[in-house]
N, C-alpha and C positions, 0 to 999 in steps of 0.2 A: 275484603279485597275485590270480590266480584261486583259488589254494589258500586264501588268507586269506579271500576272499569266500565260498567254499563252507564253510569252517570256521565263519565267523560265522553263516551261514545255518543250518548244522547246529546250532549252539548255541542259536540263537533257536527253532528248531523243537523241540528237546529241552525247552527251558524251557516252551513253550506246551503241549506234550504232557504234561509232568509236572504242569502246573497245571490239568488238566481233572478235574473231579469225576466220579466213576463209581460205579456200584452196588458194585463190588468195594471201593472205598474206604469206602463206607458200611458194608459188612460188616466190614471191618477195624476201623473205629471202634467198631462194636457189640461186636465180640469183646473189646475192652478193658474192657467192663463186666461180663463174666462173673466171678463171684465177689465183686463189689462189693455193699455193703449197700443195702437199699432207702432208708435214710435218706440215704446219700451220693448215690444216683441222683436222689432228689427235690430235694436241695440244688442239684444241677447242672442238671437238666432242668426243674425246677419241678413244680407240682401237675399230676398226670396228668389227662387228659380223662375217663378211665373206669378203674374198678378192678373186679376180679372175683376171688372167692375160692372155692376148693373145699377139700376135706378137707386136703390136704397142700401145696397150691400157691396162689399169688396171682399175678394178672396186672395189670400197669399198662400202659395204652395212651396214647400221645401221638399227636395228629393235627395235621398241618400242611396248610393249604390256601391257595392264593393264585390268584385269577382276575383277568383283565384283558384289555385289548384292545391290539393293536399299532398304534402310530401309523401313519396313512396307509392302513390297511386297515379299511374300514367293515364293521361287522357286518351281517348280514341279519336280517330280522325275519319271524316267522310269527305270524299271528293265528288263534286258534281261538275259535269261538263256542259257548257253553254256554247254551242258552236265550236270554235277553236280555242275557247277560254276555259281553263280549269279553275274551280274555286274550292279550296280546301278549308274545312272548318273543324276546329277542335271541339269535341263533346266530352263533358265531364267537368269535374271541379265543382265550384259552388258560386252562387250569386246571392248576395244579401241586399235587399231593397227595403226602403221605407219612404212612402210618399205621404206627407202630412199637409193638410190644407186647413187654414184658419179662416173662418167667416167673420167679417166685421160689420158693425152697424155704426152709423154716424150719429153722435149725440152732441149737439151744440158745437159743431165744427171739429170734433175729435172722434177718430175711429176707435171703437172698442171691440175686443174679441167677444163674439156672440156664441160661437160654437166651433167645433173642430171635427175633422174626420181623418182617417188614415187607412192605408192598406200596404201590405208587404210583409215579408217573413222576418224582417229585422226591426219591427216597431216594438221595441221592448225596453223596459226600464225596471229598476229595483222597486219593489212594492214598498209602500210607506206603512 
């Protein structure tokens, strides 16, 4: 009976560990976009937040941001005075961000993903 209990616990832990999103998982996901066309990327990701072009390269950037407060934990407030104006700001809660940039190179009139980069605390996906 103990063996079955430990085996069951082991399977449950393995399931939860395998379902955790990680930065490595996000890198694996982005790697699948190498060599894909700009048109295909935009169909899947939507319109980028910004674009930039130089002589032989193009960059498309996508931004994700979500802020909020955790129930049961009150934010603190600070007030700064600028002359006769008071500015109050809430401090606390959380902000999740992820900025992903794809670098493209043109080949025979079609732009293809050459590489990618990202930064932020929310750039995570399930590992493959």
